[in-house]
C-alpha positions in Angstrom: 22.9 -11.5 11.2 23.7 -12.0 14.9 22.4 -16.0 15.4 18.8 -16.0 13.9 16.8 -13.0 13.0 13.6 -13.2 11.2 12.6 -11.1 8.2 10.5 -7.9 8.6 10.3 -5.0 6.5 12.4 -1.9 7.8 10.0 0.4 9.8 10.9 2.8 12.3 10.5 1.6 15.9 6.6 1.0 17.1 5.1 -0.9 20.1 3.3 -3.9 18.3 -0.2 -5.4 19.3 -1.0 -9.2 19.7 -3.0 -9.0 16.6 -0.2 -7.7 14.7 2.2 -10.6 15.9 -0.5 -13.3 15.2 -0.9 -12.1 11.7 3.0 -12.2 11.1 2.9 -16.1 11.9 0.2 -17.3 9.7 0.6 -21.0 10.9 0.1 -20.1 14.2 -2.3 -22.2 16.4 -3.9 -21.4 19.3 -1.0 -23.0 21.5 1.5 -20.7 19.5 -0.5 -18.0 20.1 -0.5 -18.7 23.5 3.0 -18.5 23.4 3.5 -15.2 22.1 0.9 -13.9 24.5 2.9 -15.0 27.4 6.1 -13.6 26.0 4.5 -10.4 25.0 2.6 -10.1 28.2 4.8 -11.2 30.8 5.0 -8.7 34.1 8.8 -8.3 33.5 9.0 -8.2 29.4 11.1 -5.4 27.7 9.2 -2.7 26.0 8.4 -4.3 22.7 8.8 -1.9 19.6 8.8 -4.2 16.5 5.9 -6.3 14.7 7.9 -9.4 13.4 7.1 -13.1 12.7 8.5 -16.0 10.5 5.7 -15.3 8.0 5.4 -19.1 7.3 2.2 -20.5 5.6 1.7 -24.3 6.7 3.1 -25.1 2.9 6.1 -23.2 4.0 6.3 -25.5 6.9 5.9 -28.6 5.0 8.8 -27.0 2.5 11.0 -26.8 5.0 11.1 -30.3 6.2 11.7 -31.4 2.7 14.5 -28.7 2.9 16.0 -30.6 6.0 15.8 -33.6 4.5 17.9 -32.6 1.7 20.2 -31.1 3.7 21.1 -34.5 5.4 21.1 -36.1 2.5 23.3 -33.9 0.7 26.0 -33.5 3.0 29.4 -35.6 1.9 32.5 -34.7 0.4 33.5 -31.7 -2.1 35.9 -31.3 -5.1 37.4 -28.1 -5.4 35.1 -27.2 -8.7 31.4 -26.8 -9.0 29.4 -29.8 -9.0 26.5 -30.8 -11.4 23.7 -29.5 -9.1 25.3 -26.0 -9.0 26.5 -25.5 -12.6 22.6 -26.2 -13.7 21.2 -23.8 -11.2 23.5 -21.1 -12.1 22.9 -21.7 -16.1 19.3 -21.1 -15.1 20.0 -18.1 -13.0 22.2 -16.4 -15.7 19.4 -16.8 -18.5 16.7 -15.7 -15.9 18.7 -12.7 -14.2 19.1 -9.3 -16.0 22.6 -8.3 -14.3 23.8 -11.8 -15.5 22.3 -11.8 -18.7 24.3 -8.3 -19.3 27.3 -9.5 -18.1 27.8 -13.5 -19.1 27.8 -14.1 -22.9 25.4 -16.0 -24.6 26.0 -19.9 -25.0 28.9 -19.8 -23.1 29.9 -23.1 -21.3 29.9 -22.2 -17.7 31.4 -25.6 -16.7 34.7 -25.6 -18.9 34.8 -21.5 -18.4 34.1 -21.0 -14.7 36.7 -19.1 -13.6 35.4 -16.4 -16.5 32.4 -15.8 -15.2 32.1 -12.4 -13.6 32.3 -12.3 -10.0 29.7 -9.9 -7.9 29.7 -8.1 -4.9 27.8 -6.4 -2.1 28.0 -3.4 -4.3 26.2 -5.2 -7.2 23.2 -5.4 -4.0 23.5 -1.9 -3.2 24.0 -0.4 -6.3 22.0 -3.0 -8.9 19.3 -4.9 -6.4 16.5 -4.8 -9.0 18.4 -6.1 -11.6 19.5 -9.2 -9.5 15.7 -10.1 -9.0 15.1 -13.0 -11.8 12.5 -12.3 -14.1 10.8 -15.9 -13.2 10.2 -15.3 -9.6 7.0 -14.2 -7.8 7.3 -11.0 -6.4 4.3 -11.2 -3.8 6.4 -12.6 -1.3 9.5 -10.5 -1.1 10.3 -8.9 1.9 12.7 -6.0 1.6 15.4 -7.4 4.6 17.8 -4.4 6.1 21.1 -6.1 7.1 22.7 -5.0 11.0 25.5 -3.3 9.5 27.9 -4.5 12.0 30.5 -6.3 9.8 30.1 -3.7 6.5 28.1 -0.7 5.3 24.1 -2.1 5.7 22.1 -3.5 2.7 18.4 -3.5 1.7 18.4 -7.2 0.5 15.3 -8.4 -0.8 14.5 -12.0 1.0 11.6 -14.6 1.1 10.3 -15.8 4.4 11.1 -19.6 3.6 15.1 -19.0 2.6 15.4 -17.2 6.1 13.7 -20.1 7.6 16.0 -22.5 6.2 18.6 -20.9 8.8 16.9 -23.2 11.7 17.7 -26.6 9.9 21.0 -25.4 9.3 21.8 -24.5 12.9 20.1 -27.7 14.0 22.7 -29.8 12.2 25.4 -27.5 14.0 24.2 -28.2 17.1 23.9 -31.5 16.5 27.4 -31.8 16.3 27.8 -30.8 19.9 25.3 -33.2 20.9 22.8 -30.3 21.4 18.9 -31.6 20.8 16.9 -29.0 19.1 13.4 -30.8 19.1 11.1 -28.5 20.7 7.3 -28.3 20.7 5.0 -25.0 20.7 5.1 -25.2 24.7 8.8 -24.9 24.7 11.1 -21.0 24.6 13.4 -22.0 21.8 15.6 -19.1 21.9 16.3 -15.5 22.7 18.4 -13.5 20.5 20.5 -11.2 22.8 21.7 -7.8 21.6 23.6 -5.0 23.8 22.8 -1.6 22.0 21.1 1.9 23.1 18.4 1.2 19.8 17.4 -2.0 18.3 14.2 -3.6 17.4 12.4 -6.3 20.0 9.5 -8.3 19.3 8.3 -11.5 20.5 7.1 -14.3 18.2 7.4 -18.1 17.4 9.5 -20.4 15.1 7.4 -22.9 12.8 10.8 -24.7 11.9 10.8 -25.3 15.7 7.4 -26.7 16.0 5.9 -23.2 17.3 8.4 -23.0 20.2 8.8 -19.6 21.5 11.6 -16.5 20.2 12.2 -13.1 21.4 14.6 -11.0 20.1 15.7 -8.8 23.6 17.8 -5.8 24.3 19.9 -5.8 27.5 20.1 -2.0 27.5 18.5 -1.3 31.2 16.1 1.5 29.9 14.3 -1.1 27.7 13.0 -3.0 30.9 10.8 -2.2 33.7 13.1 -2.3 36.4 16.5 -3.4 37.1 15.7 -6.8 38.0 13.5 -7.5 35.1 15.8 -8.8 33.0 17.2 -11.9 34.7 13.6 -12.5 35.8 12.3 -12.9 32.2 15.4 -15.0 31.2 14.6 -17.2 34.4 11.1 -17.2 33.6 11.0 -18.2 30.1 14.7 -20.6 30.2 15.1 -20.3 26.6 17.4 -23.6 25.5 19.3 -21.3 23.0 20.7 -18.3 23.3 22.4 -16.3 20.5 24.1 -13.3 20.2 27.4 -11.4 19.6 30.1 -11.5 21.9 29.8 -8.4 23.6 26.2 -9.0 24.3 27.2 -12.0 25.8 29.4 -10.3 27.9 27.0 -7.9 29.0 24.5 -10.7 29.8 27.4 -12.3 32.4 28.0 -8.6 33.8 24.4 -7.8 34.4 24.4 -11.3 36.3 21.8 -13.1 33.8 22.0 -16.5 34.5 20.1 -19.5 33.3 20.8 -23.4 32.0 20.8 -22.7 28.1 21.5 -26.1 26.3 24.2 -23.7 24.2 25.3 -20.3 22.9 25.6 -19.6 19.2 27.6 -16.4 18.4 28.5 -15.0 14.8 29.6 -11.8 13.2 32.5 -11.0 15.1 35.3 -13.1 16.9 35.0 -14.2 20.3 38.2 -14.2 22.6 39.3 -17.7 24.1 38.9 -16.0 27.4 35.1 -14.8 27.1 34.4 -18.1 25.5 35.8 -20.1 28.7 34.1 -17.3 30.8 30.7 -18.1 29.5 31.6 -22.2 29.2 31.7 -22.0 33.1 28.9 -19.7 33.9 26.6 -21.4 31.6 27.6 -25.0 31.7 26.9 -25.3 28.0 28.8 -25.1 24.5 29.6 -22.0 22.8 29.2 -22.3 19.0 30.9 -19.7 16.6 29.0 -20.1 13.1 29.9 -18.1 10.0 27.0 -16.2 8.5 26.1 -13.2 6.2 23.1 -12.1 5.7 23.4 -12.1 1.5 25.0 -15.7 1.7 23.0 -17.1 4.7 25.0 -19.9 6.9 28.2 -20.9 5.5 30.3 -22.7 8.4 30.3 -23.6 12.0 33.3 -24.1 13.8 34.6 -27.6 14.5 34.0 -29.1 17.9 37.5 -30.9 17.3 39.9 -28.8 15.4 40.2 -25.8 13.9 38.1 -24.1 11.4 34.6 -24.0 10.0 33.1 -26.8 8.5 30.8 -25.9 5.3 27.3 -26.5 6.6 24.9 -26.3 3.1 24.7 -28.6 0.4 23.2 -26.5 -2.0 26.1 -23.5 -2.1 29.8 -23.8 -3.9 32.2 -21.9 -1.9 35.6 -21.5 -3.4 38.6 -18.8 -2.8 39.9 -16.1 -5.2 43.1 -14.4 -5.4 44.3 -11.0 -5.3 43.9 -11.4 -9.3 40.2 -13.0 -8.8 41.7 -16.7 -9.8 41.0 -19.7 -7.6 43.2 -20.5 -5.5 44.2 -23.6 -3.3 45.5 -21.4 -0.9 44.3 -18.4 1.3 41.9 -16.2 -1.1 38.8 -14.4 -0.8 35.6 -16.6 0.3 33.1 -16.4 -2.6 30.1 -17.9 -2.7 27.6 -19.5 -5.5 23.8 -20.7 -5.1 21.5 -20.4 -2.0 18.2 -20.6 -1.2 17.2 -16.9 -1.6 15.2 -16.6 -5.0 15.2 -12.8 -5.1 19.1 -12.6 -5.0 21.0 -15.3 -6.8 24.5 -15.4 -5.8 26.9 -16.3 -8.8 30.6 -16.1 -7.5 29.7 -13.6 -4.6 32.7 -11.9 -3.3 31.8 -12.0 0.7 35.0 -9.6 1.5 36.0 -12.2 3.7 39.0 -14.2 3.6 40.6 -18.0 4.3 41.4 -21.0 3.1 39.6 -24.4 1.9 40.9 -27.6 3.6 39.3 -30.3 1.4 41.3 -33.2 3.6 39.4 -35.7 5.9 38.5 -33.9 9.5 38.9 -36.1 12.5 35.7 -34.9 14.0 33.8 -36.9 11.1 32.0 -34.4 9.5 32.8 -34.8 5.6 32.3 -31.5 4.5 35.3 -29.4 3.9 36.5 -26.7 6.2 37.6 -23.0 5.9 40.5 -22.5 7.4 42.4 -19.1 8.6 39.1 -17.3 8.6 39.6 -13.9 9.8 36.5 -13.1 12.7 35.9 -9.4 12.8 37.3 -8.2 16.0 34.1 -7.3 18.6 34.2 -3.2 19.3 33.1 -0.5 21.2 33.2 2.9 20.9 33.4 5.6 24.1 31.2 9.0 23.9 32.7 12.3 25.0 30.3 11.6 28.3 31.8 8.1 29.0 29.0 5.8 27.6 29.7 2.6 25.8 28.3 2.7 22.1 28.2 -0.1 20.1 28.6 -0.6 16.6 25.0 -1.4 15.6 24.4 2.0 17.3 26.8 3.8 14.9 25.2 1.3 12.3 21.7 2.8 13.0 22.9 6.4 11.9 25.0 5.1 8.7 22.3 3.1 7.2 20.3 6.1 6.5 22.6 7.4 4.0 24.0 5.8 0.4 27.3 4.6 1.4 28.3 1.4 -0.2 31.1 0.5 2.2 32.5 2.4 5.3 35.4 2.5 7.8 34.5 4.2 11.5 37.9 4.2 13.7 37.7 6.2 17.2 41.6 7.1 17.8 42.8 7.0 21.6 41.8 10.5 22.4 38.1 10.0 21.3 38.1 11.9 18.2 36.2 9.4 15.2 36.9 9.3 11.4 34.8 7.8 8.9 36.3 6.8 5.6 33.5 5.7 3.3 32.7 5.0 -0.5 29.6 6.4 -1.4 26.7 5.2 -3.9 27.8 6.6 -7.3 25.8 9.4 -8.4 23.9 9.8 -4.9 23.1 13.4 -3.5 23.1 13.0 0.3 24.3 15.8 2.9 27.5 14.9 4.3 26.5 17.6 7.1 24.0 15.7 8.5 25.6 12.8 8.8 28.5 14.2 10.6 25.7 16.1 12.9 23.9 12.9 13.5 27.6 11.1 14.4 28.5 13.9 16.9 25.0 13.7 18.5 25.6 10.2 19.4 28.9 10.1 20.2 29.8 13.5 21.3 33.1 13.4 20.0 35.2 15.2 16.8 34.0 13.6 13.5 35.9 13.8 10.6 34.6 12.5 7.2 36.8 10.8 4.5 36.0 10.0 1.0 37.5 7.1 -0.8 36.1 6.0 -3.8 38.7 3.0 -4.1 37.5 2.0 -0.6 37.3 -2.4 -0.8 38.5 -2.3 -4.6 42.2 -2.5 -3.6 42.4 -6.5 -2.9 43.7 -8.1 0.0 45.7 -4.9 0.6 42.2 -3.2 1.2 40.2 -5.5 3.3 37.9 -3.0 4.9 37.4 -3.2 8.7 34.4 -1.4 9.0 34.9 -0.5 13.0 38.0 -0.2 14.4 38.7 1.5 18.2 42.0 2.3 19.2 41.3 3.1 22.8 43.7 1.6 25.0 40.5 0.1 27.2 39.3 -2.1 24.0 
């Protein structure tokens, strides 16, 4: 996810009504509803196209406070092995989860045989999501979340509203390390999530993890706004204290002359160049905080304010790195995660596809949690259509997610021609010609499809980069 997103079912874009938005925020007070209405109805508001909300009940809000307290209390030094809490959690999820019961031998002592436990990966979610849902979780709260697809092929991930809301205490903790205050009330505008592509969902809502403060997911694409000045006016009027998004969206925000005085900019998903970071800090006079997060895992780390690396954020996950043979390594390896807060996808040694090294030594900044070092951030990419338009990776992802692909790499050559290399879901029948036609319509370029049944299965030598542009301007 880029910054923060809210759980909402996949749907075609549709203009939401205020009653729909209120209904998706069950804990909304009169003040919170007034905040939603103000964001929704302002004269410079964009064309909203999706009903969404945090879906938290009053009971969920109370549980979120409990999680925030546990997060503060649970931070400390870590050993390069799973602790007792992680082992107990893993044992219970193996027993309750159909996929794990079929892969893990009965009665195994996981503490002494940890390295023998099978790993999981995004293909398991793509192919066996139903078998990853434990037998003992209530299904009435399940929300199916569709990943953006900017850092790998889009997945449908069963999610829980409270698990997603736990992003906020994790973000609060990361921002506190930069001296940023995240105490909000219902009259504040907490955050704008900024995108910049041809098509994306947009909505206004409130966040009860932030005291019912306002939140909006916005698209900078000019056609989404009433007029050329509306974007800057909307930002100026609501003055969000936080802005989240990817580096290319922030670059477009600068180019559009959108000002403001946010307390922090938070970026994730792809790497930000030092030059752009410096420009953003100078333009907005605030820290630019990079953090590491995947939809499947939730937030995992934030970049250290005083040194290299990303400090491990959550207290309730175990992170290890595996070498090409799948064995734990103290050197550089594939980042692999166990634990988390999503009851519908319990992660057991989940291989993220990202590579790095874990440093357990004390850090000069004072954060006792280990650091993920040498983490390879994804390079921000844009494509160029045959008529000269800039096309974002999310626009390509919108097309690709309609097809049963497990992994892909989409590359544009310097002459503009594009090649999609993909691994399809085993046994799925789907129209290749339709996919090629949709990509040609989007890009107005030559499109070549190439199937590779082993894509992403060859270890470190086959790290899949989902989007690549070889055009000189990129």
